[in-house]
C-alpha positions, 0 to 999 in steps of 0.5 A, a space after each residue: 097483902 099485895 095482889 099478883 101483877 099481871 104478866 106484860 106480854 109482847 108477841 113477835 110475829 103475827 102469823 098463824 100461831 101469833 094471831 091465835 095467841 093474840 086472839 086468846 089473850 085479847 078475848 080473855 081466855 088467858 087471865 093474868 096476862 096483858 098484851 102490851 105490844 107486838 112486832 110484825 113488819 108486814 101488813 096483815 089483818 091482826 096488825 091492823 086490828 091491834 093498831 086500831 085497839 091502841 096496842 102498838 105494833 113495831 117493825 123491829 123488837 129494837 123499838 120495844 118499850 122494854 121497861 114495860 115488858 115481862 115476856 116475849 113470845 117468838 112466833 116466827 122463824 128459826 132465823 128471826 129467833 137467832 136475831 132477836 133472842 139475845 136482845 130479849 134476854 139482854 134486856 132481862 125480859 123472859 122469852 117463849 120460844 116456838 122456833 125450837 129447832 134453832 136450839 140444836 145449833 151447838 153455839 146458839 142455845 148455850 150462849 143464850 143460856 149463859 146470858 140468861 144466867 147473867 140477866 135473870 131472864 127465863 127461857 120457856 119452851 111450850 110443848 107444841 104439837 106433842 105431849 109427854 115432855 114431862 115424861 121425857 125430862 123425868 126419864 133423863 134423870 135415869 138413863 134413856 136408851 132411845 127416843 124415836 119420833 115418827 111424823 106423818 103428814 099429807 104431802 101438801 103439808 111438806 111443800 117447800 121443805 128444804 129436804 124435799 127440794 134438795 132431794 128432788 122428791 115429787 110430792 105429787 107422785 106419792 100415792 101411798 104412805 112413803 118415808 121421805 126422811 130418816 135421821 137426827 133431829 138437827 138434820 130433821 129441823 134443817 130439812 123440815 123447819 116448819 114441820 118437825 120443831 118437835 124434834 128439837 123439843 124431845 132433844 131438849 127434854 132428853 138433854 141429848 140430841 143423839 138419843 133422838 131418831 126422826 122419821 118423816 112420812 108423807 101419806 096422801 091418806 093422812 087426814 091429820 098430822 100424826 106424831 108417834 113417840 116411843 121412849 125407852 130407858 131405865 124407867 121402862 117404855 112410853 109410847 104416845 100417838 097424837 093425831 093432830 088437826 092441822 091449823 085452820 090457817 097453816 096446814 104445815 103446823 098443828 092447831 095444838 101448837 098455838 094452844 100449847 102456848 095459850 096453856 103456857 101463858 095461862 100457867 105463867 099468869 097463875 099462881 098454879 104450876 105443873 112440873 
């Protein structure tokens, strides 16, 4: 009997999450996955380490050795995802998407899925900094009445967010818990592209972004990043609260975001599956 072949992975983006994933794979914490390439246009320690280990690092995904790849991890930004995703899928390679906020573009995701149907590619979405997406997917089989996501972060984690700048919110003047945004998921990910991609994940799992309401809270006393999710539907009610430690290298994201990618890669490299 032929043994199962390892999944050949390329990582696009060697920032905080990309580096954590690369280190996990290279240290043997992800069996069944081989790191064969990366893409990173800027100089960084991880880029140098991979080159020293004879793992090629390209400036652009166009240069990837596509015949050697099974899977590409996007760990960059919404704008970069829009650029690279069609080429990855066109090559018949599977894609793991981290910048899920881009999927709320009404033209981007349907076109990508149509292309994937033609080439046989699979598109994967890690659970990121939240949990219970399996419950939301199951709830969508019945009727979902509402989904509320409340994200609470220290004001420093919201620095440079477009919504903060466009609304002229002075984060330094916030001395107590304060709501800085309330609205739908599309507006949330535009206003906080590095903070609330989880809103897009909930929308994808539910199948209807109109069912999702997002609140962003700035709290100078918040020691960790907090996501609170309440789902109501014909199945009943689910309420979950996650107190996530921020990434040690990027306070705008949670450490769990990288861990969720590692968990997904472990599943893809294994015969075992969770639904």
